[in-house]
N, CA, C and O of each residue as an XYZ file, in Angstrom:
320
protein
N       0.852     -1.157      0.000
C       0.000      0.000      0.000
C       0.910      1.236      0.000
O       1.994      1.238      0.584
N       0.438      2.261     -0.662
C       1.222      3.492     -0.764
C       0.599      4.582      0.098
O      -0.617      4.658      0.275
N       1.466      5.404      0.615
C       1.023      6.526      1.437
C       0.675      7.724      0.571
O       0.737      7.640     -0.656
N       0.309      8.836      1.193
C      -0.086     10.042      0.459
C       1.019     10.576     -0.464
O       0.724     11.178     -1.497
N       2.262     10.363     -0.104
C       3.386     10.830     -0.922
C       3.787      9.848     -2.008
O       4.711     10.132     -2.770
N       3.124      8.699     -2.106
C       3.444      7.708     -3.122
C       4.448      6.663     -2.680
O       4.730      5.734     -3.437
N       4.997      6.781     -1.482
C       5.976      5.813     -1.011
C       5.263      4.562     -0.476
O       4.141      4.630      0.027
N       5.942      3.438     -0.601
C       5.381      2.175     -0.126
C       5.428      2.169      1.395
O       6.474      2.401      2.001
N       4.262      1.896      2.006
C       4.192      1.843      3.464
C       4.010      0.414      3.967
O       4.609      0.025      4.969
N       3.193     -0.358      3.282
C       2.968     -1.747      3.690
C       2.885     -2.620      2.442
O       2.722     -2.124      1.327
N       3.000     -3.910      2.650
C       2.903     -4.882      1.562
C       1.754     -5.819      1.870
O       1.653     -6.344      2.979
N       0.882     -6.033      0.885
C      -0.216     -6.974      1.030
C       0.320     -8.346      0.623
O       0.319     -8.691     -0.559
N       0.775     -9.119      1.596
C       1.438    -10.379      1.296
C       0.508    -11.410      0.680
O       0.970    -12.258     -0.083
N      -0.768    -11.370      0.976
C      -1.710    -12.313      0.352
C      -1.781    -12.075     -1.156
O      -1.789    -13.025     -1.938
N      -1.832    -10.836     -1.551
C      -1.861    -10.497     -2.977
C      -0.505    -10.785     -3.619
O      -0.443    -11.302     -4.735
N       0.557    -10.460     -2.934
C       1.904    -10.665     -3.450
C       2.159    -12.150     -3.722
O       2.723    -12.512     -4.754
N       1.746    -12.989     -2.801
C       1.933    -14.426     -2.973
C       1.222    -14.921     -4.226
O       1.793    -15.686     -5.003
N      -0.010    -14.494     -4.425
C      -0.771    -14.903     -5.609
C      -0.103    -14.407     -6.887
O      -0.014    -15.145     -7.868
N       0.360    -13.182     -6.879
C       1.009    -12.607     -8.055
C       2.303    -13.365     -8.385
O       2.573    -13.668     -9.547
N       3.088    -13.663     -7.363
C       4.344    -14.385     -7.590
C       4.089    -15.801     -8.101
O       4.794    -16.282     -8.989
N       3.085    -16.464     -7.543
C       2.742    -17.813     -7.995
C       2.294    -17.785     -9.456
O       2.684    -18.647    -10.243
N       1.489    -16.810     -9.813
C       1.021    -16.672    -11.194
C       2.203    -16.475    -12.143
O       2.254    -17.103    -13.201
N       3.139    -15.621    -11.784
C       4.319    -15.387    -12.626
C       5.182    -16.639    -12.725
O       5.717    -16.942    -13.792
N       5.319    -17.360    -11.631
C       6.092    -18.595    -11.645
C       5.453    -19.612    -12.592
O       6.161    -20.288    -13.339
N       4.142    -19.724    -12.569
C       3.443    -20.642    -13.466
C       3.620    -20.235    -14.930
O       3.801    -21.091    -15.796
N       3.567    -18.945    -15.202
C       3.784    -18.465    -16.567
C       5.186    -18.816    -17.053
O       5.365    -19.299    -18.170
N       6.170    -18.566    -16.201
C       7.568    -18.838    -16.580
C       7.809    -20.333    -16.756
O       8.563    -20.738    -17.641
N       7.184    -21.145    -15.932
C       7.332    -22.592    -16.053
C       6.767    -23.071    -17.385
O       7.390    -23.887    -18.065
N       5.594    -22.571    -17.761
C       4.985    -22.936    -19.046
C       5.859    -22.460    -20.204
O       6.045    -23.185    -21.182
N       6.389    -21.257    -20.096
C       7.258    -20.709    -21.137
C       8.527    -21.548    -21.272
O       8.970    -21.825    -22.386
N       9.112    -21.951    -20.152
C      10.320    -22.780    -20.172
C      10.041    -24.132    -20.818
O      10.874    -24.652    -21.560
N       8.874    -24.698    -20.538
C       8.499    -25.979    -21.128
C       8.362    -25.851    -22.648
O       8.830    -26.715    -23.389
N       7.729    -24.786    -23.105
C       7.582    -24.560    -24.546
C       8.944    -24.392    -25.209
O       9.178    -24.912    -26.301
N       9.831    -23.674    -24.554
C      11.166    -23.470    -25.111
C      11.941    -24.784    -25.156
O      12.665    -25.040    -26.118
N      11.798    -25.614    -24.135
C      12.477    -26.910    -24.111
C      11.977    -27.797    -25.249
O      12.767    -28.492    -25.888
N      10.676    -27.775    -25.502
C      10.108    -28.555    -26.601
C      10.621    -28.043    -27.944
O      10.960    -28.834    -28.825
N      10.677    -26.738    -28.100
C      11.171    -26.142    -29.349
C      12.646    -26.491    -29.563
O      13.055    -26.796    -30.684
N      13.427    -26.449    -28.514
C      14.847    -26.805    -28.609
C      14.999    -28.257    -29.037
O      15.851    -28.573    -29.867
N      14.176    -29.146    -28.475
C      14.248    -30.565    -28.837
C      13.941    -30.758    -30.323
O      14.616    -31.535    -30.998
N      12.933    -30.060    -30.830
C      12.576    -30.156    -32.251
C      13.719    -29.630    -33.112
O      14.085    -30.249    -34.111
N      14.278    -28.496    -32.730
C      15.372    -27.911    -33.511
C      16.620    -28.783    -33.478
O      17.320    -28.894    -34.484
N      16.910    -29.403    -32.338
C      18.067    -30.297    -32.254
C      17.871    -31.523    -33.149
O      18.817    -31.997    -33.779
N      16.640    -32.029    -33.198
C      16.342    -33.171    -34.061
C      16.522    -32.784    -35.530
O      17.099    -33.542    -36.308
N      16.027    -31.606    -35.903
C      16.180    -31.140    -37.281
C      17.657    -30.920    -37.615
O      18.103    -31.249    -38.715
N      18.402    -30.371    -36.681
C      19.830    -30.147    -36.903
C      20.552    -31.468    -37.112
O      21.418    -31.578    -37.980
N      20.201    -32.453    -36.332
C      20.819    -33.769    -36.471
C      20.539    -34.346    -37.858
O      21.422    -34.930    -38.486
N      19.302    -34.177    -38.327
C      18.952    -34.648    -39.665
C      19.724    -33.922    -40.743
O      20.176    -34.539    -41.707
N      19.878    -32.625    -40.592
C      20.645    -31.839    -41.565
C      22.117    -32.243    -41.561
O      22.749    -32.321    -42.615
N      22.655    -32.499    -40.378
C      24.053    -32.930    -40.288
C      24.240    -34.287    -40.963
O      25.233    -34.510    -41.655
N      23.282    -35.189    -40.760
C      23.357    -36.509    -41.399
C      23.292    -36.379    -42.912
O      24.040    -37.040    -43.632
N      22.395    -35.526    -43.390
C      22.264    -35.302    -44.827
C      23.551    -34.711    -45.395
O      24.002    -35.110    -46.468
N      24.129    -33.774    -44.681
C      25.377    -33.154    -45.131
C      26.515    -34.166    -45.160
O      27.293    -34.194    -46.114
N      26.620    -34.989    -44.136
C      27.687    -35.994    -44.102
C      27.522    -36.988    -45.246
O      28.506    -37.399    -45.863
N      26.277    -37.375    -45.530
C      26.023    -38.306    -46.638
C      26.406    -37.656    -47.965
O      26.975    -38.312    -48.838
N      26.100    -36.388    -48.117
C      26.434    -35.673    -49.344
C      27.944    -35.554    -49.510
O      28.452    -35.631    -50.629
N      28.649    -35.371    -48.433
C      30.112    -35.240    -48.503
C      30.777    -36.573    -48.848
O      31.865    -36.589    -49.423
N      30.139    -37.677    -48.505
C      30.732    -38.988    -48.767
C      30.563    -39.419    -50.215
O      31.272    -40.314    -50.676
N      29.620    -38.789    -50.953
C      29.408    -39.138    -52.354
C      30.588    -38.669    -53.196
O      31.213    -37.653    -52.890
N      30.890    -39.413    -54.256
C      31.962    -38.956    -55.163
C      31.619    -37.584    -55.725
O      30.445    -37.271    -55.927
N      32.617    -36.776    -55.975
C      32.394    -35.390    -56.389
C      31.667    -35.262    -57.719
O      31.017    -34.241    -57.947
N      31.743    -36.230    -58.594
C      31.100    -36.131    -59.898
C      29.671    -36.651    -59.917
O      29.008    -36.566    -60.950
N      29.183    -37.180    -58.819
C      27.836    -37.770    -58.837
C      26.761    -36.699    -58.827
O      26.962    -35.593    -58.324
N      25.624    -37.050    -59.389
C      24.483    -36.138    -59.457
C      23.784    -36.098    -58.100
O      23.767    -37.085    -57.365
N      23.213    -34.946    -57.787
C      22.396    -34.838    -56.581
C      21.090    -35.549    -56.816
O      20.470    -35.388    -57.868
N      20.668    -36.328    -55.857
C      19.396    -37.028    -56.007
C      18.250    -36.060    -55.795
O      18.362    -35.160    -54.963
N      17.135    -36.217    -56.532
C      15.970    -35.337    -56.356
C      15.446    -35.365    -54.920
O      15.007    -34.334    -54.410
N      15.483    -36.523    -54.261
C      14.987    -36.616    -52.877
C      15.819    -35.725    -51.961
O      15.292    -35.102    -51.040
N      17.124    -35.672    -52.222
C      17.992    -34.830    -51.406
C      17.629    -33.359    -51.592
O      17.566    -32.602    -50.623
N      17.388    -32.956    -52.850
C      17.023    -31.569    -53.121
C      15.701    -31.214    -52.452
O      15.562    -30.134    -51.877
N      14.728    -32.126    -52.527
C      13.425    -31.873    -51.908
C      13.548    -31.743    -50.394
O      12.956    -30.845    -49.795
N      14.319    -32.639    -49.775
C      14.496    -32.586    -48.319
C      15.191    -31.299    -47.924
O      14.819    -30.650    -46.946
N      16.195    -30.939    -48.687
C      16.946    -29.713    -48.402
C      16.028    -28.502    -48.528
O      16.057    -27.619    -47.671
N      15.227    -28.445    -49.565
C      14.308    -27.323    -49.770
C      13.265    -27.263    -48.643
O      12.965    -26.183    -48.134
N      12.721    -28.407    -48.261
C      11.715    -28.455    -47.207
C      12.258    -27.995    -45.871
O      11.575    -27.296    -45.122
N      13.483    -28.385    -45.572
C      14.081    -28.003    -44.305
C      14.430    -26.511    -44.287
O      14.295    -25.853    -43.256
N      14.868    -25.992    -45.404
C      15.203    -24.575    -45.452
C      13.940    -23.725    -45.421
O      13.950    -22.644    -44.834
N      12.850    -24.186    -46.038
C      11.604    -23.442    -46.043
C      11.046    -23.314    -44.635
O      10.371    -22.333    -44.323
N      11.316    -24.276    -43.798
C      10.811    -24.241    -42.422
C      11.444    -23.106    -41.628
O      10.860    -22.644    -40.648
N      12.626    -22.648    -42.033
C      13.298    -21.577    -41.314
C      12.867    -20.192    -41.780
O      13.212    -19.189    -41.154
N      12.115    -20.132    -42.877
C      11.708    -18.832    -43.415
C      10.451    -18.338    -42.782
O       9.971    -17.256    -43.123
């Protein structure tokens, strides 16, 4: 609660507790969403690394397979 001059005089701990709990729940949900997004991105990165390693192992004169081009295009489109 604030006094006539605007300075804090008392704290309503019942309200404060509810507000802090609400913020904690929001942050927990946000952290969970971020963890899920990171897992998806790590999986996609692993797939891209595998595709790149496979491409590097092919002889330099070989043609790119259409499936490789499609996968590459699909993965890059997801980042746009």
